[in-house]
C-alpha positions in Angstrom: -57.8 19.3 36.7 -55.6 18.0 33.9 -54.2 14.5 34.5 -50.7 14.7 35.8 -50.7 18.5 36.4 -50.8 20.4 39.6 -52.5 23.6 40.3 -50.2 26.5 39.4 -49.8 29.8 41.2 -52.4 32.1 39.8 -53.8 35.5 40.8 -57.3 34.3 39.8 -57.1 31.2 42.0 -58.0 28.9 39.1 -56.3 25.9 37.6 -54.0 26.9 34.8 -55.9 25.0 32.1 -59.3 26.5 33.2 -58.0 30.0 33.3 -56.3 29.5 29.9 -59.5 28.2 28.4 -61.6 31.1 29.8 -59.2 33.5 28.0 -60.6 32.2 24.8 -64.2 31.6 25.8 -65.2 35.3 25.6 -62.9 35.9 22.6 -60.9 39.1 23.0 -63.0 40.4 25.9 -62.0 37.7 28.4 -58.5 37.9 26.9 -58.3 41.6 28.1 -59.8 40.7 31.5 -57.3 37.9 32.2 -54.3 39.8 30.8 -54.9 42.7 33.2 -56.0 40.7 36.2 -53.5 37.8 36.0 -50.1 38.8 37.4 -48.3 35.6 38.3 -49.0 32.9 35.7 -47.1 33.4 32.4 -49.0 30.7 30.6 -52.4 32.3 31.3 -51.0 35.7 30.3 -49.8 34.1 27.0 -53.2 32.7 26.3 -54.9 36.0 27.2 -52.6 38.0 24.9 -52.9 35.5 22.0 -56.7 35.7 22.4 -56.5 39.5 22.1 -54.1 39.5 19.2 -56.0 36.9 17.3 -59.7 37.7 17.8 -59.8 41.5 18.1 -58.4 42.1 14.5 -60.5 39.2 13.1 -63.6 40.6 14.8 -63.0 44.1 13.4 -62.2 42.8 9.9 -65.3 40.5 10.0 -67.5 43.5 11.0 -66.1 45.6 8.2 -66.7 43.0 5.5 -69.9 41.5 6.8 -71.7 44.6 7.9 -70.2 47.8 6.4 -69.2 46.6 3.0 -71.4 43.5 2.7 -74.9 44.9 2.7 -76.1 47.6 0.3 -79.6 48.9 -0.5 -81.1 48.9 -3.9 -84.1 50.9 -5.0 -86.8 48.7 -6.5 -89.7 50.1 -8.5 -92.9 48.0 -7.6 -95.0 49.8 -10.2 -97.9 52.2 -9.8 -95.6 54.8 -8.4 -94.4 52.6 -5.5 -90.7 52.0 -4.9 -88.7 50.8 -2.0 -85.2 50.0 -0.8 -84.3 46.4 -0.6 -81.1 45.1 1.1 -78.8 43.1 -1.1 -75.5 41.4 -0.2 -72.3 41.7 -2.1 -69.2 39.5 -2.3 -67.9 41.3 0.8 -70.7 39.8 2.8 -69.5 36.3 1.8 -65.9 37.2 2.7 -67.1 38.4 6.1 -68.9 35.1 6.6 -65.7 33.2 5.7 -63.8 35.3 8.2 -66.4 34.5 10.9 -66.2 30.8 10.1 -62.4 30.8 10.2 -62.6 32.7 13.6 -65.0 30.1 14.9 -62.8 27.2 13.9 -59.7 28.8 15.4 -61.7 29.6 18.6 -62.8 25.9 18.9 -59.3 24.6 18.5 -57.8 27.0 21.0 -60.5 26.4 23.6 -60.0 22.6 23.5 -56.2 22.7 23.3 -56.0 25.1 26.2 -58.4 23.1 28.3 -56.3 20.0 27.7 -53.3 22.0 29.0 -51.6 22.3 25.6 -50.0 25.5 24.5 -50.8 26.0 20.9 -48.8 28.9 19.6 -50.3 30.5 16.5 -48.1 31.9 13.7 -47.0 35.5 14.1 -49.4 36.4 17.0 -48.1 33.5 19.1 -44.5 35.0 19.1 -45.8 38.4 20.0 -47.9 37.0 22.8 -45.0 35.1 24.2 -42.8 38.2 24.3 -45.5 40.2 26.0 -46.8 37.6 28.5 
């Protein structure tokens, strides 16, 4: 329990800071679970919605850059009539890696801040999450 805080009313029967942290632990998956299961606590619903709005788009964009656009195959001639396809990475693969790194840093910050009972509102998605919590 966070020092100086009391256990809030919650559908999940968890302390507010623990439930808020769990919204981020499983990125957008636990965000969806807590958003639909938590009915009473607006703070937990805020963290769940912010998790969904932050990590779902970043995950999709990361997959597109890292996997779909990032890897291509090049035909290589080994000589003596032998050739094969070799995977190569493009600039998109590196962009995808940067997106994944950014997502990891944001995830770490949000997990620790929510565990400490702090409400860190991200730009743009934080306002949307607050309205829909």
